[in-house]
C-alpha positions in Angstrom: 156.4 295.5 268.0 152.7 296.4 267.5 151.6 297.4 264.1 148.4 298.4 262.2 146.7 300.2 265.1 144.0 302.9 264.4 144.9 306.5 264.4 141.3 307.1 265.9 142.3 304.9 268.9 145.7 306.7 269.2 143.8 310.0 269.4 141.3 308.7 272.0 144.2 307.4 274.2 146.0 310.9 273.8 142.9 312.6 275.0 142.4 310.1 277.8 145.9 310.3 279.3 147.3 313.5 278.2 144.2 315.5 278.8 141.3 317.0 276.8 143.4 320.0 275.8 145.7 317.8 273.8 145.5 318.7 270.1 145.3 315.8 267.6 145.1 318.0 264.4 145.7 321.3 262.7 148.9 321.6 264.7 150.4 325.0 265.2 153.5 326.0 267.2 151.4 326.9 270.2 149.5 323.7 270.0 152.7 321.7 269.7 154.0 323.4 272.9 150.8 322.6 274.7 151.0 319.1 273.7 154.6 318.7 274.8 153.7 320.3 278.2 150.9 317.9 278.7 153.1 314.9 277.8 155.7 316.1 280.3 153.1 316.4 283.1 151.9 313.0 282.1 155.3 311.4 282.3 156.0 313.2 285.6 152.9 311.8 287.1 153.8 308.3 286.1 157.3 308.8 287.5 155.8 309.8 290.8 153.5 306.8 290.9 156.4 304.5 290.2 158.7 306.2 292.8 156.0 305.8 295.5 155.6 302.1 294.5 159.3 301.6 295.0 159.3 303.1 298.5 156.1 301.1 299.4 157.6 297.8 298.0 160.7 298.2 300.0 158.7 298.4 303.3 156.4 295.5 302.2 159.5 293.4 301.8 160.8 294.2 305.3 157.4 293.5 306.8 157.0 290.3 305.0 160.4 288.9 306.0 158.9 288.9 309.6 156.0 286.6 308.5 156.6 282.9 307.6 154.5 282.2 304.4 152.7 279.0 304.7 151.1 279.1 301.1 153.2 276.8 299.2 152.6 276.7 295.4 152.3 273.3 293.7 152.0 273.8 290.1 149.6 271.3 288.4 147.8 271.4 285.1 144.2 270.6 285.1 143.9 269.3 281.4 143.0 265.9 280.2 144.6 264.3 277.2 141.3 264.4 275.4 140.8 268.0 276.0 144.4 268.8 275.0 143.7 267.1 271.6 140.5 269.2 271.2 142.5 272.4 272.1 145.2 271.5 269.5 142.5 271.0 266.8 140.9 274.3 267.7 144.2 276.2 267.6 145.2 274.6 264.2 141.9 275.6 262.7 141.1 279.0 264.2 144.7 280.1 265.2 143.4 280.6 268.7 142.0 278.8 271.6 140.7 279.4 275.0 141.3 277.1 278.0 139.3 277.3 281.3 140.5 275.9 284.5 144.1 275.8 283.3 145.6 275.0 286.7 144.0 272.8 289.5 141.8 274.6 291.9 144.5 274.3 294.7 147.4 275.4 292.4 145.3 278.5 291.3 144.4 279.4 294.8 148.0 279.2 296.0 149.0 281.3 293.1 146.5 284.0 293.9 147.6 283.9 297.6 151.2 284.6 296.6 150.5 287.1 293.9 152.7 290.3 294.3 151.3 293.5 295.6 150.7 296.3 292.9 153.6 298.2 294.3 156.1 295.6 293.0 154.9 296.4 289.3 155.9 299.6 287.2 153.1 301.6 285.6 153.9 301.9 281.8 154.2 305.4 280.3 153.1 303.9 276.9 149.6 305.2 276.4 148.8 302.3 273.9 149.9 299.7 276.5 148.8 301.4 279.5 148.8 299.0 282.5 151.5 297.8 285.0 154.2 295.2 284.2 156.9 293.5 286.0 158.8 290.3 286.9 160.2 289.7 283.4 163.4 288.3 285.2 163.2 285.7 288.0 166.7 284.9 288.7 166.7 287.2 291.7 163.1 286.9 292.8 162.4 287.6 296.5 159.0 285.8 296.0 160.2 282.3 296.1 156.8 280.8 295.6 156.0 282.8 292.5 159.5 281.8 291.3 158.3 278.2 291.3 155.5 279.1 288.8 158.1 280.7 286.5 160.4 277.7 286.7 157.4 275.4 285.9 156.5 277.5 282.9 160.1 277.2 281.7 160.3 273.4 282.6 160.8 270.5 280.3 157.5 269.2 281.6 155.6 272.3 280.5 157.5 272.5 277.3 156.5 268.9 276.5 152.9 269.9 277.1 153.1 272.9 274.9 154.6 270.9 272.0 151.8 268.4 272.3 149.4 271.4 272.1 151.4 272.7 268.9 152.1 269.2 267.5 150.5 270.2 264.1 153.4 272.7 263.6 155.8 269.8 263.5 158.4 272.0 265.2 160.0 272.2 268.6 158.9 275.1 270.7 160.3 276.7 273.8 159.5 279.4 276.3 161.0 282.5 274.9 159.8 285.2 277.2 157.6 285.6 280.5 156.3 288.5 282.6 153.5 289.6 284.9 150.9 292.3 284.4 148.2 294.1 286.4 145.6 296.2 284.7 143.5 298.5 287.0 141.0 301.3 286.3 141.6 303.3 283.1 144.1 300.7 281.7 144.2 300.2 278.0 145.7 298.0 275.2 145.2 299.4 271.7 143.9 296.8 269.2 146.9 295.8 267.3 148.7 293.0 265.3 152.1 291.7 266.5 154.6 292.6 264.1 155.7 289.0 263.2 153.9 288.4 260.0 157.2 288.5 258.0 158.8 285.7 260.0 158.9 282.2 258.4 157.9 280.5 261.6 154.8 280.7 263.7 155.1 282.0 267.3 152.4 281.8 270.0 151.3 284.1 272.7 149.8 282.9 276.0 147.8 285.1 278.3 147.3 283.3 281.5 144.4 285.1 283.4 144.9 284.7 287.1 142.2 286.8 288.3 139.8 289.6 287.1 136.2 291.0 287.1 134.0 288.7 285.2 130.9 290.9 285.4 131.9 292.8 282.3 135.0 291.3 280.8 135.1 293.6 277.8 135.6 296.7 280.2 137.7 294.8 282.8 140.9 294.1 280.8 139.9 290.9 279.1 142.2 290.8 276.1 139.8 290.1 273.1 140.3 289.2 269.5 138.9 291.6 266.8 138.5 291.7 263.0 139.1 295.4 263.1 141.3 297.9 265.0 138.6 299.9 266.6 136.9 297.3 268.9 133.8 297.2 266.7 134.2 293.6 265.4 135.0 291.4 268.1 135.0 287.6 267.5 136.2 286.4 270.8 136.1 287.9 274.2 137.2 285.7 277.2 134.2 284.6 279.3 136.4 284.4 282.4 139.5 286.0 283.8 139.9 283.4 286.6 142.5 280.6 285.9 142.1 280.7 282.1 144.5 281.0 279.1 144.0 282.7 275.8 146.4 281.3 273.2 146.8 282.9 269.8 149.1 282.6 266.8 151.0 285.9 266.7 151.5 285.8 263.0 147.8 285.7 262.3 146.0 288.6 260.8 143.7 289.5 263.6 143.7 292.2 266.2 143.9 291.8 270.0 143.5 294.4 272.7 141.2 295.6 275.5 139.3 298.8 275.7 139.5 301.5 278.5 138.7 299.6 281.7 136.3 300.6 284.2 137.2 298.9 287.5 136.7 299.8 291.1 139.7 300.9 293.2 142.1 298.1 293.9 140.5 295.7 291.6 143.0 294.4 289.0 143.1 292.0 286.1 146.1 289.9 286.9 147.8 287.9 284.1 151.0 285.9 283.3 152.1 286.5 279.9 154.5 284.3 278.0 155.6 283.3 274.4 156.6 280.2 272.7 159.0 280.4 269.8 160.1 277.5 267.5 163.7 276.7 268.4 165.1 277.5 264.9 163.7 281.0 265.0 
């Protein structure tokens, strides 16, 4: 659950997605009716987008069955023990860390080659988290190579790596959730804090950037960390969205999000997002 987001950002998102005629204040009955109509048309537009994607994904599946895929994924991390210690100390001190070259080059390349088409994702209707998401369940994946990545991220081997990274917590962590996302032009994630401050145990979010436009990360979907909820006080913006991971403590009092993206057609920020919870939580 997202909390502590700015009403100013909410109003900007309403104008951006519902239309310039959306009323944010001084509401009368007529204005409320106009707002409801704009929201209805917005939801209808997203429904049409997702319906078209389902049709296209159906034919993509049929076409791909005729092609033997030779791009086999071999999941291998690219982190030395000395670097792991450094990242662990950094995470303990600052409550976040950023890892470049997370997978080996060959593993990252094969992951990119097997990345699903945008038509296998659903566009969210949530204007505060406006991007495409999918693949939160992998038990019935058609993409067997991608399934290998999910199984790796849930494997005892990877769990051991994460617990070495989080050794300062003195707790046993496990992979609680996992999913994929794609952010294209005009995507948006409102600066927010995850609503986990009241939990007794710390949880950690992992944003595994697979690919993206590094020319201007702040306008290309690079989830940044902020001291405020209006994008005015950034203290960390990822330098690359290619084979890198942002890890942060979900119970920390800093904001994360990305501003309205400005990307060319068919250019997407691609991520695998997963969470690790302590086993007693």
